N, C-alpha and C positions, 0 to 999 in steps of 0.2 A: 504493500500500500504506500511505500515511500514515493514521494513526488506527487502524490495525488491528494486531494482533499475531499472529504465527504461530511455530510451533516444529516442526521436523522431528524426530519421535520414532523414526522407522524409515526406513531406506533400504537397498535391495538391488538390485544390478545383476544382469545375466545372466538377466533374466526376459523370456521371449520370447512373442510371439504367433505361433501357427502359422496362417497365413491360407489354407492349402490343405487340402482334405479328403483328399488322397491319403495313402496309408500312408507313403511315403517323401517327406519334405518336400524340395522344391527350395530351395536356399539363398535364392533371391529371395523365397520365401514365409515365411521366418523373419524376424521383426522384433524385434531386440534392444531392450530397454528397461530402465527403472528403475522400481521400485515404491516408493512412499513413503507413510507415514502421517504426517499433519501436523495439529497442533492450531492452529486459527485461531479466535480469539475464543472463542465458546462452542461451536464445532463441531469435529468431528474428521473428517478427509477421507482417503479412500484414493485415491491418484492413480497412474496409470501413464502414462508418456510414452516415445516412442522415444528411444534413447540419444543421438542427435545433438541432441535438444532438451531433455535433462534436466539441463543443467548448472546453471542458476540457478533455485532454487526460487521466487524471487519472481516469475519470469516464467511459470511453468508451472502454478501451483496455482490451484484454485478456479474454473476455467472449465468448469463442469459440462456446459454444452451446446455451447460453442464449441470448435472445434478449436484446437489450440495453434499460435500463430504462430511465425515464425522461418523462416529460409532453409533449405531442405533441403540436406543435405550427405551426404557419404560418410563412413563411419566403420568402423573395423575391428571385426568382431564379437568378442565375448568367447569364449574357448574353452569348449566344451561340458562340459568336465570339468577341475577343478583338482586335480591329484594331491597338491599340498601339499608338494612337495619339489623337489630340483634338476631343472632342465629336461632333464638327460641321461636321465631316466627317464620322460619323457612318451611314452606308447605311441601315437605318431602316426607313420604311415609317413613316413619322410624321403625316400622315392622315390615320387613321385606325379605324375599327369598335370597339366599346366598347365590351370587353368580357362579355358574359352572362353566369351566373352560370347555368349549366345544372342540371335539377332536376333528381333525380334517377328514373330509369325506374321501373315501377310496377313489383314486383316480383324479382328485381335484388338483389343479395346478397350484403351486405355491404362490402366495400373494406377493405383490410387488413391495419392495422396501419403501417405507414412507418418505425417505429422502428423494425418491424419484418424482414425487408430486410437487416439489418446490419449483417456483418459477420467478423470473424477473422480467419486467417489460419497461421499456422507456416510455414515458408519457407521450412522446412524439409519435409513437407507433400505434396509439389508440385511435380507433375510428368511432366507437360508440360505447355506451354503457347502458345496459338494460337492467332495470330494477324489477323486483318480484311483483307478482300479483297479490292483491289483498288476500289475507287468509288468517289462520289462527295460530301460526307458529312464527319462526324467525324470518327476518328479511334477508334477502340475498341479492348480490349484484353479479352480473355477467359482463365481462370485459371482452370486447371484440376489437381485433387489431386491424390495421390497414390492409393486411394481407387477406383478410376475410375470415380468419380462424378465430375461435372463441377460447378463452382460457377457462379453466375449471371454475364453476360458480362458487363464490365466496359467501358462506352462510354466517351471518353475524349473530351468534348465540347470545351475546351480551351487549348488543347494540353497537353503534359506532358508524353506521352507514352515513348518517348526516355529517359526522365529524370528518370522515374520509372524503366525502364529496366537497365539503367546505375547503379542505386543504387542496384538493385537485383543482378547485376553482381559482386558486391563486395562480396556477400555471396554465390553465386551459379555460376556454369558454364552453359551458355546457348548456345546450338548448334542447328542449323537447321536440321530438319529431312531430310534424303536423299529421302524419299518418298513425303514429302510435305514441300516446302521451307517456308511456312508461319507458320509452327509448330516448336516451340523451345522446344527441349528436355532439361530437367533440371537435372543437375548432381551436387553433392556436391563438395566442394573444397577438394577433397581427390583423389590424383593421382591414387592410386591403384583401388579405386572404379570406377573412371572414365575410367581407362584403361580396366577394366573388361566389363564395359558397352559398350565401343566402340568396343572391340573385339567381343562382342556378336552381335553387329549390323553389323560387317564386313564392316566397313566404309573405311578401309585402306588396301592397299596391303602390306605395310611395318609393322614392329613391332609396335603395338599400344602403348606400354609403352613408347618408345622413342618419339613418336609423342606427347603424353600427356605431357611428361616432358618438351619438347620444347614449347608446347602450354602454359603451366603455366608460363614459363620464358619470352616468347615473343609471345603473342597472335597474334600481327599484322603480323609479317613475316611468322609465321607458318601457319596462316590462308590462306595467299595468295600464299603459296608454296605447302605445303603438304596437306592441307585440301581441297581437290577438291570437296568433297560432304558435308562438314560441315564447316560453317564459324563461326567466333566469333560473339559476340553480335553486334558489330558495323555494320556488314553487314545488320542487320535488323532494323537499327535505323529508327524510324517511325516519320511521321508528322500527325497532326490532320486533316484528310480529309475524310476517309471512314466511312460509317455507314452501318451496316448490321444486319442480324438476330443474335440472341443470341446463336443459336445452334453452337456447336463446329465442327459439321460435314460439313465443307465447301468443295466444290468440288476441286479436284486437278487441278492445272493449271501449264503450262510449266514454266521452270525457266526463260525464256527470256520474260515472259509476261510483258507488259508495266505497270509500277506502279508509276504514277506521285506522287511525294512527298517522295518517298523512296530513300535511298542512292544508288548510283551506285554500282552494285554487284561486278564488276571487276575493277581492276586498269587500267585506260585508259591512254595510253601514247599519248599525243597530240604532234603534230609536231610544228615547229616554226610558230609563228603567222605571216601571210603574211602582206606585206605593201599594203595599200589601198589608192588610190588617188581619191578623189571625183571630179566629172565633174562640169562644170559651169551650171547654171540653163538653162532650156529650154526656148528659146526666142520666141517671137511671130512670128518671121520670120521662125524659125525652125518648129513651130507648123503648120504654114500655108503650109509648104511643105508636110505635111502629110494629107492635106485636098484635096479630089478628086473633080472633076467637079460638082458632085451633092451634095457636102457638106459632103460626107461620109469619115470618117477617114480611112487612109491606113497605113499599116505596124504598126498595133497597138502594138504587142509585143515589137517592137523596141522602140516605143514611150513610153511605160510604163517603159522600162528599162532605158531610158534617164531620166524620171521623178524620178525614184528611185535613180539614181546615181548623180543627180544634182538639183532636185527640179524644180520649175517653177519660171519664172520671175513674179514680182507682177502684171503687166498688163495682164497677161494671166490667172491668177487664177480664175477670175470671170467666164470664160467659161469652163476652164479645170476641175474645181472642180465638175461641174455638171456631168461630165463623171466619175470621180473618185468615186463619192458617189452614182452612180447608178441612178441618176435622168434622165439622158439622156443615151441612148444606144450607145456603142462604134461603133456598126455596122449600126446605123440608118443614113438616109439621112437628109438633111436640112428640107425638107418638112415633113418628118416623125417626126422630132423633134418639128416642129411648131404645128402639130396636137396633139402631146403628151402634150405639154405645155398647149394648150387650154383645153384639157380634165382635166389635173391635176389642172388647175386654178379653173375650175368649182367645182371640187371635194373639193378643199381646202375651198372655200367660203361656200359651203354647210355645211361642218363641223364647220366652224367658226360661222355660223348662229345658230347652235345648242346651243351654250352657250351664244351668244350675245342676243338671243331672250328670255332668262330666266329673268323674272322680279325680282326685289329685294324681292318681297313677296314670289315668288317661291324659290328663293335662300335661304331664311330663313328656308325653309323646305327641303333643299337639302344640307345636311351637307358635302357630298362628294365634290360637286362642290365648296362650300364655303371654305372648307379646302384647296383644291388645289389653289383657287384664292388667299387666304391669304398667303400661303407658297410661291407661285410664286412672288407675289408682294414684299414680304420680300427679296427673293433671288435676284430678278432683281435689286432692289434698291442698291445692293452692288456688282454687277457683273461688273468688268472691268471699274469702274468709273474713273480711271485715264487715260483711253484711250479717246482721243478727240471725238471719234465717240459716246461715251456714257456719256460724262461729262455734268454737268449742271442739274438743277432740272427738267426742262421741255423738256428734250432731247427726240425727237421723236423715237430715237433708243430704248429707254427703253420701250416705248409703243409697238413697234414691237416685242421685246423680250417677253413681257407679252402676247400679242395676239397669237404668234406662240406657246408658251408653253401651253397655255390654249387649243388651238386647238389640240395640240398633245394629250392632255388628252381625247379628243373626238375620236381621231384616234386610240389610244391604251388604251382602258378602263382598261384592266387588270393591266397595269403598272402605268398609270397615270403620276404624276410628283413626282420625288424624288430629293432631294438636290444634286447638282452637275450637273444636266442637263443644267442649265443656262450657266455653264462654257463651255459646249460643243457647245451650240448654238451661243454664242457670236462671236467667230471668223468667223463662217460661215456667219452670217448676215453682219458682217463687210466686208467680201470679196464680196459676191454676191449683197448686197444692194438692195434686192428685197424680199418682204414678202413671196410671193408664192414660189419662187425659194429657199429661205432660208429654208422654212418649209420642202420641199421635200428632200433637201440635208441633213437637220438634221435627217429626218426619215431614210435616207440611212446610216448615221453615227450610229444611234441608232440600226439599224439592226446588226451592228458589235459589239456593246458594251452593248446592253440592259440587258444582263445577269449580268453585273456589278451592276445594280441597283435593282435587285430582292431581296426581303426581306430575302430569305434564305441564300444569299451570297455564294451559292455553286459555282458559276462561279468564284468568287473572290478567294475562297479557292483553287479551282483547279488551277488557274493561279499562286498563290503563291507556290503551290506544284511544278508546272512545272518550275517556276523560280528557286526554290531551287535545283531541279534536274539538270538544266543547270549549275548552279553555282558550284555544287559539282564536275561536270566533269571539269569545267574550273579552279577552284581554291579551292581544298579541304582544304588547310590550312586556308583560309579565312572563310570557313564554320565552321571549328573546332573552330576558334576564336569566331565567332558569337555565336556558341553553348555554349561556355564557359561563355559568358556574357549574357545568357538567351535571345539572339536575333536571334537564329537560325531559328525561324519561318518566319523571314523577314517581319514581320507586319509593319515595318517602311516603306516598299515599297508600302503599301496599296494605299495611295493616288496617287502614280505614275501610277499604273495600273488602278485605278478607273476612272480617267478622262484623261488618256493618257498624263501625264506630263504637263498638262495645267498650273499648278501653279509653275512648276520648271524652266521654261524658259521664257525669255522676249517674249512679244506678237509676234513680227515678227518671232522669232525662232520657236514658236509653229506652225505658219502657214507652215513653211518649214518642220518641223518634221511630221506633220499630213499628208501632201500631199505625203511624201515619204512612210509613213506607209500604206496609202490607196492604194498604187499600189499592195499590197499583195506580194511584192517581198522582198527578195528571197524566203520567206516562209510565213506561216500564222501567225507566232508569233514573228515578228521582234521586237515588243514592249518589249518582255521579254529580248531580247538581248540588247536592249537599256538600260534596267535596269541593266543588267549584266555589260554593258560598264561603266555606272556611278559608280557602286561598284568597278569595276576594277581600275578606275581612282582614287578612294578614298581609296584603300586597304591599302596603306602604312600609310596614316594618321590614319585610324581606328586601325590598328594593332600595330603601333609603339607608339601611344600616350597613351596607357593604358586605353582606354575608357571602361567604364561600359555601361550597357544597357541604362541608362538615357543619358549619354554623346553621345552614338551612335545615339540615336533618335534626340538629339539636333543638332548634327553635320549634320545629313541628312536634317533636316528642314532648317538649315542655308545655304544649297546649293542653295536654291531658288534664281533664277535670276543671279546666278554666273556661270552657266554652258554654254559652247559653243556648240550649236547644231551640228555644222559641225564636231567638235572633237568627240562628242558622236556618231554621225552616222558613222564616219570613223572607230571608234573602234568597234562599233556593227557589221559592215560588216566584219571587220577583224576577230572577234570572230566567226562569222558564217562560214567563209572560213576555219578557223582553225579547227572547229568542223567537218565540212563536209569532210575535207581531211583525217580524222582519219579512217582507215580501220576497226577498231574494236569498232566503236561507238555503245553503247548499243541500243537495239531496241526501248526502251521507249524514249530515247533522239532523235532518228531518227523520231519518231512520232511527238514529240513536234516541231521539225524543219520542218515537212512536207515532209521528205524524203521518208517515207513509209506511206501508209494509215493506219489509226487506226484500230485495230482489233475489231471485233464485240464482244460484251459481251457474256459470256458463258450462262448466264441465264437472264431472263427479270427482276428479282428483286434481289438485289437492282440495280437501273440503273447505268451503268458505262460509258455511251456514253460521249466522251470527248467534244462534241459540244452540246450546248443547243438548244432546238427547237426554231423555229423562234419567236413564241409568246406564251411562256408558261404561264399558269395562276399563279397568285401570291396569296398565301394563305393569308387570313385575309382581303382582299379587296373585297367587294361585290359591283358589278357594278349596284347598284339600287339607284335611286335618294332619297329614303326615308330611307336609312340605318341610324342606330344610330351610330354616330361617335364622336370621340373626337379629338381635336387639341392639340397636346403637346406644352408646352411653349418653347420659343426659347432656353432656357438653358438646355433643356432636353438632356440627353446623348444617347437617342435612345433605352433605355430599358423600359420595362413595369413597371409601378409603381402601 
């Protein structure tokens, strides 16, 4: 390297190659690596290398044709998702099968060494960059060279596509293709060359040279005025969510296709935020006026609207929550409800007997059940212990929490128990104070949020993408600030969404918040607007205090128990009204708010449905009593070791 100079201007880990074309990648087909942008002499190079060989930039750079040297070794893969807070909240199953090393199949050819996948390319050799389709997993980029070949797709398991494109934008001009908005055309920072390229593409009715000149001087204003079919780089700022095939030949999709996690394409002018006044809680007398002679509820939409606007009085929750959580039918009569409860009581105790009848000798050979029991006991022992209903070492409420959660493992074998579920059950048991009723109400709640606890975390990533989408419409400067502090992924909101703000508000406020959210009004994702409302309330503190990423996370964590639920709900409803009053609200935002139905995916693979199936299987958990399992220690951070 003597006589030459180089400087690493960008480096990002957790960038994987998916070497298998199968829908579900085998761990052996995922190659973790590091992507770097390096200035060397008069050239700028983009380089990717496997993680075990990416330690010393002087040894890995600028070998465009040769594979990277070095001894192959084993290394621990980076986690596929970084929640950005304490490991206790990593939603990774802590009860899992031990991985078994698969023996090579007879006749199978040996796999290629991972070093052979490394590549380097000069930025001047790039012709285009294709970004991934909207989906429920990681984002990827495909780089196409001037020679027409494509490099292996780079899958960003821990985010970083926006940061990489921002760095590339220093050396190149990136413009969306008029035929395919997910394809970025690459141009050099040379106005004459760019002008010729744009003229050849016939992208503008006006003189292309003047447009290029203004673009180089002021890309923002030029983009949103003259560039009707080409935007600057920031239009395509990406978030880590989709995963797709490595082929660059993706199908064309309309410009207004919903893309959760991507920045809003157009400048949205929101009107003035309306004033919202919340109503008093629904009283027992008001509820009684909605009950007919046979015990059947009447004027149900009006009743739900009242619950949304004011919540419920404490004495009414025990009955009303059974309706809100789907345990009792809103349309059923009193006699029908009694019959339903008798049936569900028998069903509950049959499931409970399944684990109660397992002897200690049997449990020693049932690692799955033993693992769930140990984890539940540990979590229950520290759930809401300051609440009088659960305080004390021999509190019967703790036993009920334990029994209900173990029975839920019998009810939902695929999901089982995951940390955080005890936080969702605790308020329900506190309110209904009946084991059977609490179980079925808890099941109703889990139907709403079970995707939050799936090991793939696809639902959580989708919600974070939707939250970012809403926030970009509501407050682009705040998003830009968070981006500048490496907090643009909003991972500090992970716990909010995971357990519906259970740890953020005092216990009585959580009861009020949940019953409002359970109404499903005014749309399906009010919890995302609650998160937007909290960030809106804290925006000045975040932006004017000069916080970095660590200080932002610390400040968000310190909001615990300091928020007023009525203030937050008032602001969340005001934000909803402000958004829905906008006549030019982007289609993808309308989908998040439930104003329009989600569009069907154009192809069955990869899946892009915005809603998870009722009970999807979770990879890695085998519902067999004699599975070989390991229980991770308490201080484990949720990653495989």
